[in-house]
Each structure stands twice: as C-alpha cells, then as structure tokens.
C-alpha positions, 0 to 999 in steps of 0.5 A: 713324604718330605715333610714327614722326614724333615720335621723341624725339631731341636737337635741335641748338642754333640759333645765336641767342645764347640757349638760349630758342629752342632750348629752344622747338624742343626742347619742340615736337618732343615734344608732351607736358607740356613743350609744353603748359606752353610754349603755356600760358605763351605764352597768358598773354603780351600779345598783342604779346608772343605775336606776337613770340615766335611770330615768333622761333620761326618764324624759328628754325624756318626755320633748321632742316633740312627734316626738323627744321622739319617735325617742329617744325611737326608738334609745334606742330600736334599740341600745339595739337590738345591744347588747348582749341579757343579757346586753339588759335585764339589761338595759331594766329592769333598764329602766322599774324600772326607769319609775315606779319612774316617775310621771304618765305623764312622765311614760305615755310619755315613754310607748307611745313613745316605743310603737310607736317606735315599732309599727312604726319603727321596723321590726317584727323580731326586735319586737320579739327580744325585747319581749325577754328582754323588760318587759312590752312587756311580760306583759298583756298590751304588749300582748294585745297592740300588739294583737290589732295592728295586728288585726287593721292591718289585718282589713286594719285600720292604726296602732296606731298613 
C-alpha cells in the first residue's frame, strides 16, 4: 500500500516568494533520507523556531490540493515513525501547537489530511505507534474518529473519504 501512496513525482511550487517551503513539501512527500535530514534539522531549532517553521509548513500544505496535502501529511507521519519516539513526540507536539496558531480553515485542512493519511495510508501497527506521540490521536476527538472508522469498516461501509 505504501508504494502506491508515496510515488515519487515533482511537486508544484507554492507561491510564497521562497523555495524553502516548496523544498520542505517536496522532502516530506518522499520519506527518505531527505525527510530524515529535514526533521533532524528541525529538532535542532529552538522551540519557538520549531513551532514557527511547523506553522509555515502547515500553512503551505493548506494551499495544496487535497491529494497533495494528504500525501504531505502521510509523508510527515511516516517520517516521524522512522524517528526515535521522543524526537517524534517533540515534532508532533510542535506541529500540534503550530496548528493552533493557524486560521480555522488551515487547521481543519491539516486535521483532515492527517486523518485521511492515517485511515487510508497506514497499517494498524503504524497507527498504534503514532498514538504514542501525536497529541490529537489521544484526545477525545481522535479516539471517537478512529472508533467510528472501525465501526464503519466492520459494517462494510467505506472508511471516511
């Protein structure tokens, strides 16, 4: 399944005036050595800088098409799975705090992209590992969302689109 979701393809530039955000989105689309380096570099930032960078990346992702946003979220989450659990927890917390600073539409886009990436692009064992460090998955919202997805799957209904 992962190969189909993470095909390598060029990413359209985002009109931000710099290539930094475009390079970030491109790196996140393919969770490989480049993505690992990206997140390792982010971990070296001060906490406020890390949150600011995460907010810029999430805002840039919000401007992507639904498919590209879902792929970016999937790439981010799978890259975090490859990290040490504490490093992944630090990043996930920073992205969660950054999402709280976004406008309502961008925050919603981030949540929906992550939800869709989890429901349609991760195995159950990957999901259970994400629960350890992605704050919203441990919240009432995350538990109810995943419970509903499980009920829908057991009823034969398709998972959330």
